[in-house]
C-alpha positions in Angstrom: 126.2 44.5 -28.0 127.3 41.5 -25.9 129.9 38.9 -26.9 129.0 36.6 -29.8 126.7 33.7 -29.1 127.7 30.1 -29.6 124.1 28.8 -29.9 120.4 29.3 -29.3 118.9 26.2 -27.6 115.3 25.0 -27.0 114.2 26.9 -30.1 111.0 26.2 -31.8 111.0 26.8 -35.6 107.9 27.5 -37.7 106.2 24.4 -39.0 107.9 22.1 -36.4 106.8 21.0 -32.9 110.3 19.8 -32.1 113.0 21.8 -30.2 116.1 22.8 -32.1 119.7 23.9 -31.3 121.0 26.6 -33.6 124.7 27.0 -33.5 126.7 30.0 -34.8 130.2 30.6 -36.0 131.8 33.7 -37.5 128.5 35.7 -37.2 126.6 33.1 -39.3 124.4 30.1 -38.6 126.6 27.0 -38.5 124.1 24.2 -37.8 120.3 23.8 -37.1 119.7 20.5 -35.4 116.8 18.8 -33.6 117.2 18.4 -29.8 116.0 15.1 -28.4 115.2 16.7 -25.0 115.2 20.2 -23.5 118.7 21.4 -22.7 120.2 23.7 -20.1 122.0 26.8 -21.5 125.8 26.9 -21.2 128.2 29.8 -21.5 127.4 32.1 -24.4 124.2 30.2 -25.2 120.7 31.8 -25.3 117.8 29.7 -24.1 114.6 30.2 -26.2 112.7 28.2 -23.6 110.5 26.5 -26.3 109.4 29.8 -27.9 109.2 30.5 -31.6 112.4 31.7 -33.2 112.0 33.4 -36.6 114.1 35.6 -38.9 114.2 39.3 -37.9 111.1 41.4 -38.6 111.2 43.4 -41.8 109.7 46.9 -42.0 109.4 47.3 -45.8 107.7 50.7 -46.0 108.2 53.6 -43.7 108.8 57.4 -44.0 111.6 58.1 -41.6 112.2 61.6 -42.8 108.7 62.5 -41.6 108.6 60.4 -38.5 107.6 62.1 -35.2 106.4 65.3 -36.9 102.7 64.8 -36.2 101.1 68.2 -35.5 104.0 70.2 -37.0 103.2 72.8 -38.2 99.5 71.7 -37.8 97.4 68.6 -37.4 95.8 66.8 -40.3 92.2 67.5 -39.3 90.5 65.8 -42.3 92.5 62.6 -42.0 93.0 62.5 -45.8 96.1 61.6 -47.7 96.0 64.9 -49.5 95.9 67.2 -46.4 98.7 65.1 -45.1 100.8 66.0 -48.1 99.9 69.6 -47.6 101.0 69.5 -43.9 104.2 67.8 -44.9 105.0 70.3 -47.6 104.8 73.0 -45.0 106.9 71.1 -42.5 109.5 70.1 -45.2 110.5 73.8 -45.5 112.1 73.7 -42.1 114.0 70.5 -42.4 117.7 70.4 -41.3 120.2 67.7 -41.2 120.1 67.4 -37.4 116.3 67.4 -37.4 116.1 64.5 -39.8 119.0 62.5 -38.3 117.7 62.8 -34.8 114.1 61.7 -35.5 115.2 58.9 -37.9 117.7 57.5 -35.4 115.1 57.6 -32.6 112.6 55.7 -34.7 115.2 53.1 -35.8 116.1 52.4 -32.2 112.4 51.9 -31.5 112.3 49.5 -34.4 115.4 47.6 -33.2 113.8 47.2 -29.8 110.8 45.6 -31.5 112.9 43.0 -33.4 113.1 44.9 -36.7 116.5 44.5 -38.4 115.7 45.4 -42.0 114.0 48.7 -43.0 113.1 50.3 -46.3 112.4 54.0 -45.9 111.0 56.4 -48.5 112.6 59.9 -48.4 110.9 62.8 -50.1 113.2 64.1 -52.9 110.8 66.9 -54.1 113.1 69.2 -52.2 115.6 71.2 -54.2 118.1 70.9 -51.3 117.6 67.2 -50.9 118.1 67.7 -47.1 116.2 64.6 -46.1 118.0 62.3 -48.6 121.4 63.5 -47.6 120.6 63.1 -43.9 119.2 59.6 -44.5 122.3 58.5 -46.3 124.2 59.4 -43.2 121.8 57.6 -41.0 122.2 54.5 -43.1 125.9 54.3 -42.2 125.4 55.4 -38.5 122.8 52.8 -37.7 124.3 49.9 -39.7 125.2 47.9 -36.5 121.5 47.5 -35.6 119.6 47.7 -38.8 120.1 47.4 -42.6 118.5 50.5 -44.2 117.3 50.7 -47.8 116.6 54.2 -49.1 113.9 55.0 -51.6 114.1 58.3 -53.5 110.5 59.2 -53.3 109.0 62.1 -55.3 106.2 63.0 -52.9 104.8 65.8 -55.1 105.4 64.0 -58.4 108.0 63.5 -61.0 106.3 65.3 -63.9 104.2 67.6 -61.8 107.0 69.0 -59.6 109.6 71.5 -61.0 112.9 69.6 -61.7 111.3 66.4 -60.4 113.2 64.2 -62.8 116.5 66.0 -62.2 116.2 65.7 -58.5 115.5 61.9 -58.9 118.6 61.5 -61.0 120.7 63.4 -58.5 119.3 61.2 -55.7 120.4 58.1 -57.5 123.8 59.7 -58.1 124.1 60.4 -54.3 123.4 56.8 -53.3 119.7 56.0 -53.1 119.0 52.2 -53.3 115.5 52.3 -54.8 113.7 54.5 -57.3 110.2 55.6 -56.2 107.1 57.2 -57.8 103.6 58.4 -57.1 101.7 58.3 -60.5 98.2 58.7 -59.0 99.3 62.1 -57.6 100.6 63.5 -60.9 98.5 66.2 -62.6 97.2 64.0 -65.4 97.0 60.3 -66.2 99.4 60.8 -69.1 101.9 62.3 -66.6 101.4 59.3 -64.4 102.0 56.8 -67.1 105.1 58.6 -68.4 106.5 58.8 -64.9 106.2 55.1 -64.3 107.9 54.3 -67.6 110.6 56.7 -66.9 111.4 55.6 -63.3 111.5 51.9 -64.2 113.9 52.7 -67.0 116.1 54.7 -64.7 116.2 51.9 -62.1 116.9 49.3 -64.8 119.8 51.5 -66.2 121.4 51.8 -62.7 120.6 48.2 -61.5 118.4 49.6 -58.7 115.2 48.4 -57.1 111.8 50.0 -57.7 109.1 50.8 -55.1 106.1 52.9 -56.3 103.3 54.4 -54.3 100.8 53.0 -56.7 97.1 53.8 -56.7 96.9 54.9 -53.0 93.4 56.1 -53.5 89.9 54.6 -53.6 89.2 55.7 -57.1 88.5 52.6 -59.3 89.7 54.5 -62.3 93.2 54.8 -60.9 94.9 52.0 -62.8 98.6 52.6 -62.7 99.3 49.2 -61.3 98.8 47.7 -64.8 101.3 50.2 -66.2 103.9 49.3 -63.6 103.3 45.5 -64.0 103.6 45.8 -67.8 106.9 47.7 -67.6 108.3 45.2 -65.1 107.2 42.3 -67.4 108.6 44.0 -70.5 112.1 44.3 -68.8 111.9 41.0 -66.9 112.3 43.0 -63.7 109.3 42.0 -61.7 111.1 40.5 -58.7 112.9 43.8 -58.2 109.7 45.9 -58.5 107.4 46.6 -55.6 103.9 48.1 -55.8 103.1 49.8 -52.5 99.5 50.4 -51.3 97.5 49.6 -54.5 94.4 50.6 -52.4 92.3 51.2 -55.6 92.4 47.5 -56.2 89.8 47.2 -53.4 87.5 49.3 -55.6 88.2 47.5 -58.9 85.4 45.4 -60.3 86.0 41.7 -60.5 85.9 41.6 -64.3 88.8 44.0 -64.6 90.7 42.2 -61.8 90.4 38.9 -63.6 92.3 40.3 -66.5 94.7 42.3 -64.2 95.7 39.3 -62.2 96.8 37.5 -65.3 99.3 40.3 -65.9 100.3 40.5 -62.2 101.2 36.8 -62.1 103.3 37.0 -65.2 105.1 40.1 -63.9 106.0 38.7 -60.5 105.7 42.0 -58.7 106.1 42.3 -55.0 103.2 44.0 -53.0 103.1 46.0 -49.8 100.0 46.8 -47.8 100.0 49.2 -44.9 96.8 48.2 -43.1 96.7 50.7 -40.2 97.4 53.7 -42.3 95.2 52.7 -45.3 92.2 52.1 -42.9 92.8 55.6 -41.5 93.3 57.5 -44.8 91.1 55.8 -47.2 87.3 55.8 -47.5 87.3 59.5 -46.7 85.1 60.4 -49.6 82.5 57.7 -48.9 79.4 58.1 -46.8 78.1 54.6 -46.1 79.1 51.9 -46.8 82.7 53.0 -46.3 85.5 51.1 -48.2 88.3 49.7 -46.2 90.9 51.1 -48.6 93.0 48.0 -48.7 94.4 46.0 -51.6 93.3 42.4 -52.2 95.8 40.8 -49.9 94.4 37.2 -49.7 93.7 37.1 -53.4 97.3 38.2 -54.2 98.7 35.5 -51.9 96.4 32.9 -53.4 97.8 33.9 -56.8 101.3 33.0 -55.6 102.5 36.7 -55.3 104.5 38.0 -52.4 102.6 40.4 -50.1 104.0 42.0 -46.9 102.6 44.4 -44.3 104.3 47.6 -43.3 103.7 50.4 -40.8 104.0 53.3 -43.3 104.2 56.0 -40.6 105.3 56.7 -37.1 103.4 59.8 -35.8 103.6 62.0 -38.9 101.1 64.2 -40.9 99.4 61.1 -42.4 99.1 58.9 -39.3 99.2 60.3 -35.7 99.9 56.9 -34.0 102.4 54.1 -34.4 104.7 52.3 -31.9 107.0 50.1 -33.9 105.4 46.8 -33.0 105.0 44.8 -36.2 102.7 42.4 -34.5 100.2 45.2 -34.0 100.3 45.9 -37.8 99.9 42.2 -38.5 96.9 41.9 -36.2 95.1 44.8 -37.8 95.9 43.5 -41.3 94.6 40.0 -40.7 91.4 41.5 -39.2 90.8 44.0 -42.0 91.6 41.4 -44.8 89.3 38.7 -43.4 92.4 36.4 -42.8 91.7 35.0 -39.3 91.2 31.4 -40.5 93.8 29.1 -39.0 95.3 28.5 -42.4 96.1 32.2 -42.7 97.2 32.5 -39.1 99.7 29.6 -39.4 101.5 31.4 -42.1 100.8 35.0 -41.0 104.3 35.8 -39.7 105.5 35.5 -43.3 103.8 38.9 -43.9 106.2 40.6 -41.6 109.3 38.4 -42.3 109.9 36.4 -45.5 107.6 38.4 -47.8 109.1 41.7 -46.7 112.5 40.2 -47.3 111.4 39.3 -50.8 110.3 42.9 -51.5 113.6 44.2 -50.3 115.4 41.6 -52.5 117.4 40.3 -49.6 119.8 37.6 -50.8 120.8 36.3 -47.4 117.8 36.0 -45.1 116.4 33.2 -43.0 117.5 30.6 -40.4 119.6 28.2 -42.4 123.2 27.0 -42.2 125.6 29.6 -43.8 123.2 32.6 -43.5 123.9 35.6 -41.3 123.1 34.8 -37.7 120.1 37.1 -37.4 116.8 36.1 -35.7 114.2 37.1 -33.0 112.8 35.0 -30.2 109.1 35.6 -29.9 106.7 35.1 -26.9 104.7 32.1 -27.9 105.2 28.6 -29.3 103.2 29.1 -32.5 102.0 32.0 -34.7 98.6 31.7 -33.0 100.1 32.1 -29.5 102.3 35.0 -30.7 99.3 36.8 -32.2 97.2 36.3 -29.1 99.8 38.0 -26.9 101.4 40.5 -29.2 104.1 40.8 -26.6 107.5 42.4 -27.2 110.2 40.1 -28.6 112.1 38.2 -25.9 115.4 38.5 -27.7 116.8 39.9 -31.0 120.1 38.5 -32.3 122.1 40.2 -35.0 125.2 38.7 -36.6 125.5 36.4 -33.6 125.3 39.2 -31.0 122.4 40.0 -28.7 120.7 43.3 -29.5 117.7 42.9 -27.2 117.2 40.5 -24.2 114.0 40.6 -22.2 114.2 37.0 -20.7 115.1 38.1 -17.2 
């Protein structure tokens, strides 16, 4: 990284047509002031040239332990979630520390190059050796200069349905996982799923950890573990620390049920994550026509005042063979799929890959304000509309007052 910056000049902030000067001291933002006219950059100043400057992108849901394994040991030919789990179960048997560390670090460098500085990764802990988890704990420390990494202990094959699932989760927490995960819709029975949700929330609450559950990642309208998760979060007053990932089944729920469900969701204050590219690929596989989109009710959740963020989910793994680390691509697909191309949605669209993701990760210091860590990205465009039109790489990425990425020349 280069020497620390003193300031970013000619910066355009969201919701303002004026240019701003953002000064930095001791790796934090010192002042954010309006410029009366365009300025010329001095020594250790970065010229944003009138482009939009926003907080760093947040990748709230990725599987780094599986990244870059597409086709190993075989391709997911059906394109279903369930064959993906089978392929991964076969690949998981050959995991080594060097294998996981190498692929994870390669992917995180790709993310950093795309302006992502905060990442939450799910790591499969239905592995008696916990090879992936132990490797990812090492990666968290090794990559701390370019990205903050949260680790979810994720029981890919179930807590109740996998031998020693609960014991492996408890060991993962002891080793240093940040977040407790779950996958209730994949448990053998509904009772198992309910019990797993209640148990994992209790475990997280006991250890003061966050929760992120793969919840109802299926088109089945009878898959209703979201209500269980929300009720547990509400009962413990823990909603702001609990994330429901995917909730694809909500796209198949009837409106009568959703009317009652939304009352609970608003009371609970859960965070929601939708992975549009992957859900569009994996869901609707059991439909003929019409085919469901397989996405949760993103605009309705936002209208209800709940926090929703978009994530990539996968980078070339058994579930999704593509992925390039560009959050603007994910945002574009999500806005299209969720019928959110009205200008009102577009004007606030960057929140889906910045502020709302930060809320899901429970980040206490995030944003462009005096006193906060000096972290931001310079985009190519003067407004969210222009940024979405181009979907061009970030011009610059600044972390703790130092330049990580600079494409201005």
